[in-house]
C-alpha positions in Angstrom: 2.6 18.1 -167.6 0.8 17.2 -164.4 1.4 20.6 -163.1 -0.1 22.2 -166.2 -3.2 20.0 -166.0 -3.6 20.7 -162.3 -3.4 24.4 -162.9 -5.9 24.5 -165.7 -8.6 22.3 -164.1 -10.4 25.0 -162.1 -10.7 27.4 -165.1 -11.7 24.6 -167.5 -14.5 23.7 -165.1 -15.4 27.4 -165.1 -15.8 27.4 -168.8 -17.8 24.2 -168.7 -20.2 25.6 -166.1 -21.7 28.2 -168.4 -25.5 28.1 -168.0 -26.5 30.2 -171.1 -24.7 27.9 -173.6 -26.3 24.9 -171.9 -29.7 26.5 -172.2 -28.9 27.4 -175.9 -27.9 23.8 -176.9 -31.0 22.4 -175.1 -33.3 24.8 -177.1 -31.6 23.8 -180.3 -32.0 20.1 -179.5 -35.8 20.5 -179.0 -36.2 22.5 -182.2 -37.1 21.1 -185.6 -33.5 20.9 -186.7 -32.3 19.5 -183.3 -30.5 16.4 -184.7 -28.3 18.7 -186.8 -28.1 21.9 -184.8 -27.2 20.3 -181.4 -24.1 18.6 -182.8 -23.2 21.7 -184.9 -23.4 23.9 -181.8 -21.2 21.4 -179.9 -18.7 21.3 -182.8 -18.5 25.1 -182.8 -18.0 25.2 -179.1 -15.1 22.8 -179.3 -13.5 24.7 -182.2 -13.9 28.0 -180.3 -12.2 26.7 -177.1 -9.4 24.8 -178.9 -8.8 27.6 -181.4 -8.6 30.4 -178.9 -6.4 28.2 -176.6 -4.0 27.3 -179.4 -3.7 30.9 -180.5 -3.0 32.0 -177.0 -0.4 29.3 -176.5 1.4 30.3 -179.6 1.5 33.9 -178.4 2.7 32.9 -174.9 5.4 30.6 -176.4 7.1 33.7 -177.9 6.9 35.7 -174.8 8.9 33.5 -172.4 6.1 32.6 -170.0 8.4 30.4 -167.9 11.6 31.3 -166.2 13.5 28.2 -164.9 10.3 26.3 -164.4 8.6 29.2 -162.6 6.0 31.6 -164.1 7.5 34.8 -165.5 6.6 38.0 -163.7 4.3 39.1 -166.6 2.3 35.9 -166.2 1.8 36.6 -162.5 0.7 40.2 -163.4 -1.7 38.7 -166.0 -3.2 36.4 -163.4 -3.7 39.3 -161.1 -5.5 41.3 -163.8 -7.6 38.3 -164.8 -8.5 37.6 -161.2 -9.7 41.2 -160.7 -11.6 41.0 -163.9 -13.4 37.8 -162.8 -14.3 39.4 -159.5 -15.9 42.3 -161.3 -17.9 40.0 -163.5 -18.9 38.0 -160.4 -20.2 41.2 -158.7 -22.2 42.2 -161.8 -23.7 38.7 -162.0 -24.7 38.8 -158.3 -26.3 42.2 -158.6 -28.2 41.0 -161.7 -29.6 37.9 -160.0 -33.5 37.6 -160.0 -35.1 38.7 -156.7 -37.9 36.7 -155.2 -40.1 34.9 -157.8 -39.0 37.2 -160.6 -38.4 35.6 -164.0 -34.7 35.9 -165.0 -34.2 37.7 -168.3 -32.8 35.8 -171.2 -30.9 37.2 -174.2 -33.2 38.2 -177.1 -31.2 36.0 -179.6 -32.4 32.9 -177.8 -35.8 33.5 -179.3 -34.4 33.0 -182.8 -32.7 29.6 -182.0 -35.7 27.7 -183.6 -34.8 29.2 -187.0 -31.1 28.5 -186.8 -29.5 26.5 -189.5 -26.5 24.2 -188.7 -23.9 26.7 -189.9 -25.5 29.4 -187.6 -25.6 26.9 -184.7 -21.9 26.2 -185.2 -21.1 29.9 -185.4 -23.1 30.5 -182.2 -21.0 27.8 -180.5 -17.8 29.5 -181.5 -19.0 32.9 -180.3 -20.3 31.7 -176.9 -17.2 29.6 -176.2 -14.4 31.9 -177.2 -15.7 35.4 -177.5 -17.8 35.9 -174.4 -15.9 38.1 -171.9 -16.1 35.5 -169.1 -15.0 32.6 -171.1 -12.2 34.5 -172.8 -10.8 35.5 -169.4 -10.9 31.9 -168.3 -9.3 30.5 -171.5 -6.5 33.1 -171.1 -6.0 31.9 -167.5 -6.0 28.3 -168.6 -3.4 28.9 -171.3 -1.3 30.9 -168.8 -1.4 27.9 -166.4 0.0 25.7 -169.3 2.6 28.0 -170.7 4.0 29.0 -167.3 5.3 25.5 -166.8 7.6 25.6 -169.7 6.7 22.1 -170.9 7.4 21.2 -174.6 5.0 22.0 -177.3 3.7 18.4 -177.6 2.8 18.3 -173.9 1.2 21.7 -174.2 -1.0 20.3 -177.0 -2.0 17.4 -174.7 -2.8 19.8 -171.9 -4.9 22.0 -174.3 -6.8 18.8 -175.4 -7.5 18.1 -171.7 -8.7 21.7 -171.2 -11.0 21.5 -174.3 -12.5 18.2 -173.2 -13.3 19.4 -169.7 -14.6 22.8 -170.9 -16.9 21.0 -173.4 -18.4 18.3 -171.1 -21.5 20.4 -170.0 -22.4 21.3 -173.6 -21.8 17.7 -174.8 -23.9 16.1 -172.1 -27.3 17.4 -173.4 -26.4 16.3 -176.9 -25.5 12.8 -175.7 -28.7 12.6 -173.6 -30.7 13.7 -176.6 -29.3 11.0 -178.9 -29.3 8.3 -176.2 -32.9 8.8 -175.0 -34.6 10.1 -178.1 -38.1 11.5 -177.3 -37.6 10.6 -173.7 -34.9 13.2 -173.4 -37.5 16.1 -173.6 -38.4 16.0 -169.8 -34.8 15.9 -168.3 -33.6 18.4 -170.8 -36.5 20.7 -170.0 -35.8 20.5 -166.3 -32.1 21.2 -166.9 -33.0 24.3 -169.0 -35.4 25.7 -166.4 -32.9 25.1 -163.6 -30.0 26.7 -165.4 -32.1 29.7 -166.5 -33.3 30.3 -162.9 -29.9 29.9 -161.3 -27.6 31.3 -164.0 -26.6 34.5 -162.1 -25.9 32.8 -158.8 -23.9 29.9 -160.3 -21.7 32.3 -162.3 -21.2 34.7 -159.4 -20.0 32.0 -157.0 -17.9 30.2 -159.6 -16.1 33.4 -160.8 -15.6 34.6 -157.2 -13.8 31.3 -156.4 -11.7 31.3 -159.5 -10.9 35.0 -159.3 -9.7 34.7 -155.7 -7.5 31.7 -156.7 -5.9 33.6 -159.5 -5.2 36.6 -157.3 -3.7 34.4 -154.6 -1.5 32.6 -157.1 -0.4 36.0 -158.6 0.5 37.4 -155.2 2.4 34.2 -154.2 4.3 34.3 -157.5 5.2 38.0 -157.3 6.4 37.7 -153.7 9.0 35.0 -154.5 
């Protein structure tokens, strides 16, 4: 199981370092329904990551992802495709970064966060965690790292739990800060929101570049053995 957790760590961190969901949960926390919407968004995020991961593990378990303890060829090809996909997203993020003192654009839906109810906040958490192209590619890569080891289902479940916890740390942190500091959390959460918004494109470009190159390297190494 150690091999599985070691393989999933980089991509789990990639899911965790998602600036837009962090900005979204901060905006929900400072809204009138912050005490309900923040935890609801976090719950949705966890459900999205764990649910998508569990579904992918079930699919992989029926496709013989491991051959005598080594990744099957189709897993290596999948890693290659995922790596290329992440590099393409990284290039798009880099090209879209703000130049000079320009204000980075934010999605229009963020303007409606103040009016969200807890069910809508939970649904937003699910959508941003499991259905965004970048996160979906990373979750697939993480589940491939687990399934390729051929470990039993119980150990796969533990590895999925570890993946979900790591992938949720960055969204959980603002919620914990909000409940721990109360009104005093407004200043640090505001600074976090501004920094994440301004550096979103650069953070994602560098992160996806590193993970994409790693997946491509792992795929080439696996296919050449």
